[in-house]
Biotite code that builds the C-alpha atoms (Angstrom):
import biotite.structure as struc

atoms = struc.array([
    struc.Atom([-20.622, 0.504, -15.365], chain_id="A", res_id=1, res_name="MET", atom_name="CA", element="C"),
    struc.Atom([-20.002, 0.554, -19.084], chain_id="A", res_id=2, res_name="ASP", atom_name="CA", element="C"),
    struc.Atom([-16.876, 0.650, -21.311], chain_id="A", res_id=3, res_name="GLN", atom_name="CA", element="C"),
    struc.Atom([-16.567, 4.490, -20.945], chain_id="A", res_id=4, res_name="MET", atom_name="CA", element="C"),
    struc.Atom([-16.464, 4.187, -17.193], chain_id="A", res_id=5, res_name="ASP", atom_name="CA", element="C"),
    struc.Atom([-13.808, 1.504, -17.506], chain_id="A", res_id=6, res_name="GLU", atom_name="CA", element="C"),
    struc.Atom([-11.709, 3.815, -19.633], chain_id="A", res_id=7, res_name="LYS", atom_name="CA", element="C"),
    struc.Atom([-12.096, 6.610, -17.165], chain_id="A", res_id=8, res_name="LEU", atom_name="CA", element="C"),
    struc.Atom([-10.981, 4.303, -14.319], chain_id="A", res_id=9, res_name="LEU", atom_name="CA", element="C"),
    struc.Atom([-7.945, 3.124, -16.244], chain_id="A", res_id=10, res_name="ILE", atom_name="CA", element="C"),
    struc.Atom([-6.869, 6.723, -16.928], chain_id="A", res_id=11, res_name="LEU", atom_name="CA", element="C"),
    struc.Atom([-7.380, 7.799, -13.317], chain_id="A", res_id=12, res_name="LEU", atom_name="CA", element="C"),
    struc.Atom([-5.615, 4.725, -11.940], chain_id="A", res_id=13, res_name="GLU", atom_name="CA", element="C"),
    struc.Atom([-2.570, 5.705, -14.078], chain_id="A", res_id=14, res_name="GLY", atom_name="CA", element="C"),
    struc.Atom([-2.752, 9.389, -12.899], chain_id="A", res_id=15, res_name="ASP", atom_name="CA", element="C"),
    struc.Atom([-5.360, 10.467, -10.445], chain_id="A", res_id=16, res_name="ALA", atom_name="CA", element="C"),
    struc.Atom([-4.407, 14.094, -10.980], chain_id="A", res_id=17, res_name="ARG", atom_name="CA", element="C"),
    struc.Atom([-5.144, 14.079, -14.705], chain_id="A", res_id=18, res_name="MET", atom_name="CA", element="C"),
    struc.Atom([-7.259, 16.984, -15.684], chain_id="A", res_id=19, res_name="SER", atom_name="CA", element="C"),
    struc.Atom([-10.822, 16.477, -16.775], chain_id="A", res_id=20, res_name="ILE", atom_name="CA", element="C"),
    struc.Atom([-10.045, 18.165, -20.029], chain_id="A", res_id=21, res_name="ALA", atom_name="CA", element="C"),
    struc.Atom([-7.212, 15.685, -20.730], chain_id="A", res_id=22, res_name="THR", atom_name="CA", element="C"),
    struc.Atom([-9.424, 12.749, -19.741], chain_id="A", res_id=23, res_name="ILE", atom_name="CA", element="C"),
    struc.Atom([-12.176, 13.904, -22.016], chain_id="A", res_id=24, res_name="ALA", atom_name="CA", element="C"),
    struc.Atom([-9.885, 14.474, -25.023], chain_id="A", res_id=25, res_name="SER", atom_name="CA", element="C"),
    struc.Atom([-8.104, 11.109, -24.457], chain_id="A", res_id=26, res_name="THR", atom_name="CA", element="C"),
    struc.Atom([-11.405, 9.202, -24.442], chain_id="A", res_id=27, res_name="ILE", atom_name="CA", element="C"),
    struc.Atom([-13.128, 11.325, -27.012], chain_id="A", res_id=28, res_name="GLY", atom_name="CA", element="C"),
    struc.Atom([-15.964, 12.743, -24.926], chain_id="A", res_id=29, res_name="ILE", atom_name="CA", element="C"),
    struc.Atom([-16.976, 16.237, -23.864], chain_id="A", res_id=30, res_name="SER", atom_name="CA", element="C"),
    struc.Atom([-15.452, 17.661, -20.687], chain_id="A", res_id=31, res_name="ARG", atom_name="CA", element="C"),
    struc.Atom([-18.952, 17.947, -19.104], chain_id="A", res_id=32, res_name="ALA", atom_name="CA", element="C"),
    struc.Atom([-19.604, 14.249, -19.812], chain_id="A", res_id=33, res_name="THR", atom_name="CA", element="C"),
    struc.Atom([-16.252, 13.202, -18.348], chain_id="A", res_id=34, res_name="ALA", atom_name="CA", element="C"),
    struc.Atom([-17.001, 15.369, -15.171], chain_id="A", res_id=35, res_name="LYS", atom_name="CA", element="C"),
    struc.Atom([-20.550, 13.883, -14.830], chain_id="A", res_id=36, res_name="THR", atom_name="CA", element="C"),
    struc.Atom([-19.394, 10.296, -15.172], chain_id="A", res_id=37, res_name="ARG", atom_name="CA", element="C"),
    struc.Atom([-16.526, 10.852, -12.682], chain_id="A", res_id=38, res_name="ILE", atom_name="CA", element="C"),
    struc.Atom([-18.974, 12.343, -10.188], chain_id="A", res_id=39, res_name="ASP", atom_name="CA", element="C"),
    struc.Atom([-21.273, 9.421, -10.597], chain_id="A", res_id=40, res_name="LYS", atom_name="CA", element="C"),
    struc.Atom([-18.382, 6.977, -10.089], chain_id="A", res_id=41, res_name="LEU", atom_name="CA", element="C"),
    struc.Atom([-17.645, 8.779, -6.831], chain_id="A", res_id=42, res_name="VAL", atom_name="CA", element="C"),
    struc.Atom([-21.307, 8.874, -5.716], chain_id="A", res_id=43, res_name="GLU", atom_name="CA", element="C"),
    struc.Atom([-21.687, 5.048, -6.368], chain_id="A", res_id=44, res_name="ARG", atom_name="CA", element="C"),
    struc.Atom([-18.564, 4.344, -4.362], chain_id="A", res_id=45, res_name="GLY", atom_name="CA", element="C"),
    struc.Atom([-16.620, 2.909, -7.365], chain_id="A", res_id=46, res_name="ILE", atom_name="CA", element="C"),
    struc.Atom([-14.020, 5.674, -6.829], chain_id="A", res_id=47, res_name="ILE", atom_name="CA", element="C"),
    struc.Atom([-13.400, 5.897, -3.174], chain_id="A", res_id=48, res_name="GLU", atom_name="CA", element="C"),
    struc.Atom([-10.874, 8.711, -3.104], chain_id="A", res_id=49, res_name="ARG", atom_name="CA", element="C"),
    struc.Atom([-8.165, 10.416, -5.113], chain_id="A", res_id=50, res_name="PHE", atom_name="CA", element="C"),
    struc.Atom([-4.787, 10.117, -3.606], chain_id="A", res_id=51, res_name="THR", atom_name="CA", element="C"),
    struc.Atom([-1.088, 10.381, -4.001], chain_id="A", res_id=52, res_name="ILE", atom_name="CA", element="C"),
    struc.Atom([1.067, 7.295, -3.172], chain_id="A", res_id=53, res_name="VAL", atom_name="CA", element="C"),
    struc.Atom([4.751, 8.363, -2.728], chain_id="A", res_id=54, res_name="LYS", atom_name="CA", element="C"),
    struc.Atom([7.332, 6.244, -4.401], chain_id="A", res_id=55, res_name="GLY", atom_name="CA", element="C"),
    struc.Atom([10.010, 4.510, -2.401], chain_id="A", res_id=56, res_name="MET", atom_name="CA", element="C"),
    struc.Atom([12.592, 7.042, -3.572], chain_id="A", res_id=57, res_name="GLU", atom_name="CA", element="C"),
    struc.Atom([10.733, 9.997, -2.164], chain_id="A", res_id=58, res_name="THR", atom_name="CA", element="C"),
    struc.Atom([10.120, 8.703, 1.352], chain_id="A", res_id=59, res_name="ARG", atom_name="CA", element="C"),
    struc.Atom([13.613, 9.517, 2.604], chain_id="A", res_id=60, res_name="ASN", atom_name="CA", element="C"),
    struc.Atom([13.961, 6.099, 4.292], chain_id="A", res_id=61, res_name="LYS", atom_name="CA", element="C"),
    struc.Atom([17.453, 4.695, 3.946], chain_id="A", res_id=62, res_name="ALA", atom_name="CA", element="C"),
    struc.Atom([16.709, 1.125, 5.264], chain_id="A", res_id=63, res_name="VAL", atom_name="CA", element="C"),
    struc.Atom([14.157, -1.053, 3.512], chain_id="A", res_id=64, res_name="LYS", atom_name="CA", element="C"),
    struc.Atom([13.493, -4.633, 4.728], chain_id="A", res_id=65, res_name="ALA", atom_name="CA", element="C"),
    struc.Atom([11.221, -7.625, 4.574], chain_id="A", res_id=66, res_name="LEU", atom_name="CA", element="C"),
    struc.Atom([10.370, -9.166, 7.910], chain_id="A", res_id=67, res_name="VAL", atom_name="CA", element="C"),
    struc.Atom([8.996, -12.779, 8.011], chain_id="A", res_id=68, res_name="GLN", atom_name="CA", element="C"),
    struc.Atom([6.755, -13.450, 10.871], chain_id="A", res_id=69, res_name="ILE", atom_name="CA", element="C"),
    struc.Atom([5.566, -16.650, 12.675], chain_id="A", res_id=70, res_name="GLU", atom_name="CA", element="C"),
    struc.Atom([2.418, -16.289, 14.720], chain_id="A", res_id=71, res_name="VAL", atom_name="CA", element="C"),
    struc.Atom([1.437, -18.381, 17.758], chain_id="A", res_id=72, res_name="GLN", atom_name="CA", element="C"),
    struc.Atom([-1.785, -20.322, 17.479], chain_id="A", res_id=73, res_name="GLY", atom_name="CA", element="C"),
    struc.Atom([-4.819, -18.370, 16.328], chain_id="A", res_id=74, res_name="HIS", atom_name="CA", element="C"),
    struc.Atom([-3.465, -14.935, 17.093], chain_id="A", res_id=75, res_name="MET", atom_name="CA", element="C"),
    struc.Atom([-3.084, -13.913, 13.404], chain_id="A", res_id=76, res_name="GLY", atom_name="CA", element="C"),
    struc.Atom([-5.760, -11.180, 13.389], chain_id="A", res_id=77, res_name="ASP", atom_name="CA", element="C"),
    struc.Atom([-4.436, -9.491, 16.494], chain_id="A", res_id=78, res_name="LYS", atom_name="CA", element="C"),
    struc.Atom([-0.818, -9.631, 15.253], chain_id="A", res_id=79, res_name="VAL", atom_name="CA", element="C"),
    struc.Atom([-1.908, -8.176, 11.863], chain_id="A", res_id=80, res_name="ALA", atom_name="CA", element="C"),
    struc.Atom([-3.756, -5.409, 13.582], chain_id="A", res_id=81, res_name="ALA", atom_name="CA", element="C"),
    struc.Atom([-0.824, -4.577, 15.797], chain_id="A", res_id=82, res_name="ASP", atom_name="CA", element="C"),
    struc.Atom([1.599, -4.717, 12.893], chain_id="A", res_id=83, res_name="MET", atom_name="CA", element="C"),
    struc.Atom([-0.415, -2.254, 10.762], chain_id="A", res_id=84, res_name="LEU", atom_name="CA", element="C"),
    struc.Atom([-0.265, 0.256, 13.666], chain_id="A", res_id=85, res_name="LYS", atom_name="CA", element="C"),
    struc.Atom([3.605, 0.545, 13.269], chain_id="A", res_id=86, res_name="ILE", atom_name="CA", element="C"),
    struc.Atom([4.288, 3.462, 10.941], chain_id="A", res_id=87, res_name="GLU", atom_name="CA", element="C"),
    struc.Atom([7.375, 1.861, 9.401], chain_id="A", res_id=88, res_name="SER", atom_name="CA", element="C"),
    struc.Atom([5.328, -1.126, 8.198], chain_id="A", res_id=89, res_name="VAL", atom_name="CA", element="C"),
    struc.Atom([4.374, -0.254, 4.609], chain_id="A", res_id=90, res_name="ARG", atom_name="CA", element="C"),
    struc.Atom([2.564, -3.431, 3.765], chain_id="A", res_id=91, res_name="ALA", atom_name="CA", element="C"),
    struc.Atom([1.651, -6.696, 5.420], chain_id="A", res_id=92, res_name="LEU", atom_name="CA", element="C"),
    struc.Atom([1.050, -9.908, 3.513], chain_id="A", res_id=93, res_name="TYR", atom_name="CA", element="C"),
    struc.Atom([-0.334, -13.263, 4.785], chain_id="A", res_id=94, res_name="SER", atom_name="CA", element="C"),
    struc.Atom([1.546, -16.153, 3.201], chain_id="A", res_id=95, res_name="THR", atom_name="CA", element="C"),
    struc.Atom([1.583, -19.893, 3.002], chain_id="A", res_id=96, res_name="ASN", atom_name="CA", element="C"),
    struc.Atom([4.592, -22.030, 3.873], chain_id="A", res_id=97, res_name="GLY", atom_name="CA", element="C"),
    struc.Atom([6.998, -21.404, 6.752], chain_id="A", res_id=98, res_name="ARG", atom_name="CA", element="C"),
    struc.Atom([5.865, -17.782, 7.674], chain_id="A", res_id=99, res_name="TRP", atom_name="CA", element="C"),
    struc.Atom([2.436, -16.537, 8.497], chain_id="A", res_id=100, res_name="ASP", atom_name="CA", element="C"),
    struc.Atom([3.063, -12.919, 7.453], chain_id="A", res_id=101, res_name="TYR", atom_name="CA", element="C"),
    struc.Atom([5.668, -11.002, 5.543], chain_id="A", res_id=102, res_name="ILE", atom_name="CA", element="C"),
    struc.Atom([5.961, -7.277, 6.293], chain_id="A", res_id=103, res_name="ALA", atom_name="CA", element="C"),
    struc.Atom([7.576, -4.640, 4.059], chain_id="A", res_id=104, res_name="GLU", atom_name="CA", element="C"),
    struc.Atom([9.163, -2.003, 6.301], chain_id="A", res_id=105, res_name="MET", atom_name="CA", element="C"),
    struc.Atom([11.225, 1.121, 5.988], chain_id="A", res_id=106, res_name="GLU", atom_name="CA", element="C"),
    struc.Atom([13.435, 2.879, 8.525], chain_id="A", res_id=107, res_name="ALA", atom_name="CA", element="C"),
    struc.Atom([15.483, 5.963, 8.537], chain_id="A", res_id=108, res_name="HIS", atom_name="CA", element="C"),
    struc.Atom([18.707, 4.247, 9.508], chain_id="A", res_id=109, res_name="ASP", atom_name="CA", element="C"),
    struc.Atom([19.952, 1.029, 11.139], chain_id="A", res_id=110, res_name="LEU", atom_name="CA", element="C"),
    struc.Atom([19.246, 2.278, 14.652], chain_id="A", res_id=111, res_name="ARG", atom_name="CA", element="C"),
    struc.Atom([15.693, 3.140, 13.648], chain_id="A", res_id=112, res_name="ASP", atom_name="CA", element="C"),
    struc.Atom([15.412, -0.326, 11.948], chain_id="A", res_id=113, res_name="PHE", atom_name="CA", element="C"),
    struc.Atom([16.643, -1.979, 15.197], chain_id="A", res_id=114, res_name="ASP", atom_name="CA", element="C"),
    struc.Atom([13.999, -0.131, 17.220], chain_id="A", res_id=115, res_name="GLU", atom_name="CA", element="C"),
    struc.Atom([11.113, -1.019, 14.819], chain_id="A", res_id=116, res_name="VAL", atom_name="CA", element="C"),
    struc.Atom([12.319, -4.670, 14.741], chain_id="A", res_id=117, res_name="LEU", atom_name="CA", element="C"),
    struc.Atom([12.255, -4.607, 18.558], chain_id="A", res_id=118, res_name="ARG", atom_name="CA", element="C"),
    struc.Atom([8.686, -3.256, 18.625], chain_id="A", res_id=119, res_name="LYS", atom_name="CA", element="C"),
    struc.Atom([7.617, -5.975, 16.176], chain_id="A", res_id=120, res_name="ILE", atom_name="CA", element="C"),
    struc.Atom([9.196, -8.738, 18.219], chain_id="A", res_id=121, res_name="ARG", atom_name="CA", element="C"),
    struc.Atom([7.408, -7.520, 21.382], chain_id="A", res_id=122, res_name="LEU", atom_name="CA", element="C"),
    struc.Atom([3.923, -7.918, 19.764], chain_id="A", res_id=123, res_name="ILE", atom_name="CA", element="C"),
    struc.Atom([1.990, -10.463, 21.776], chain_id="A", res_id=124, res_name="ASP", atom_name="CA", element="C"),
    struc.Atom([1.394, -13.572, 19.470], chain_id="A", res_id=125, res_name="GLY", atom_name="CA", element="C"),
    struc.Atom([4.635, -13.325, 17.523], chain_id="A", res_id=126, res_name="ILE", atom_name="CA", element="C"),
    struc.Atom([6.804, -16.329, 18.129], chain_id="A", res_id=127, res_name="SER", atom_name="CA", element="C"),
    struc.Atom([9.593, -15.840, 15.686], chain_id="A", res_id=128, res_name="LEU", atom_name="CA", element="C"),
    struc.Atom([10.844, -13.294, 13.101], chain_id="A", res_id=129, res_name="THR", atom_name="CA", element="C"),
    struc.Atom([13.437, -13.238, 10.400], chain_id="A", res_id=130, res_name="GLU", atom_name="CA", element="C"),
    struc.Atom([14.411, -10.029, 8.660], chain_id="A", res_id=131, res_name="SER", atom_name="CA", element="C"),
    struc.Atom([16.200, -9.293, 5.471], chain_id="A", res_id=132, res_name="ASN", atom_name="CA", element="C"),
    struc.Atom([17.428, -5.829, 4.658], chain_id="A", res_id=133, res_name="ILE", atom_name="CA", element="C"),
    struc.Atom([17.057, -4.971, 0.984], chain_id="A", res_id=134, res_name="LEU", atom_name="CA", element="C"),
    struc.Atom([20.389, -3.834, -0.492], chain_id="A", res_id=135, res_name="LEU", atom_name="CA", element="C"),
    struc.Atom([20.411, -2.956, -4.187], chain_id="A", res_id=136, res_name="ALA", atom_name="CA", element="C"),
    struc.Atom([17.492, -2.666, -6.498], chain_id="A", res_id=137, res_name="LYS", atom_name="CA", element="C"),
    struc.Atom([18.316, -4.398, -9.756], chain_id="A", res_id=138, res_name="GLN", atom_name="CA", element="C"),
])
């Protein structure tokens, strides 16, 4: 990978839908060169896929929360695998300190939030949870 490939990746990370013509003109190379280089990055596995990640505002989820999770013994891997199967869990982070994991979650409403939280608390290996509903984004 050279500097040209790095520039291509930076542009695509910013906007994976950017046209090849725009990429080429931005970097100062021909369209054919840009296409060839992108194809090679895909072939080599440097670019795994092109995707859309929806922003929080477009997901139509009214309740957003952080859930701190304490795990019993050595059950962390199992708990993490079970947590990631729950659709409302958007991200799961291992942490240091009091909690073993912190999950970002979204729910349609408080009833949905309560149901998801109940599912989380029933996961074998979770000994304690604490949740914080996110109120206003500053």
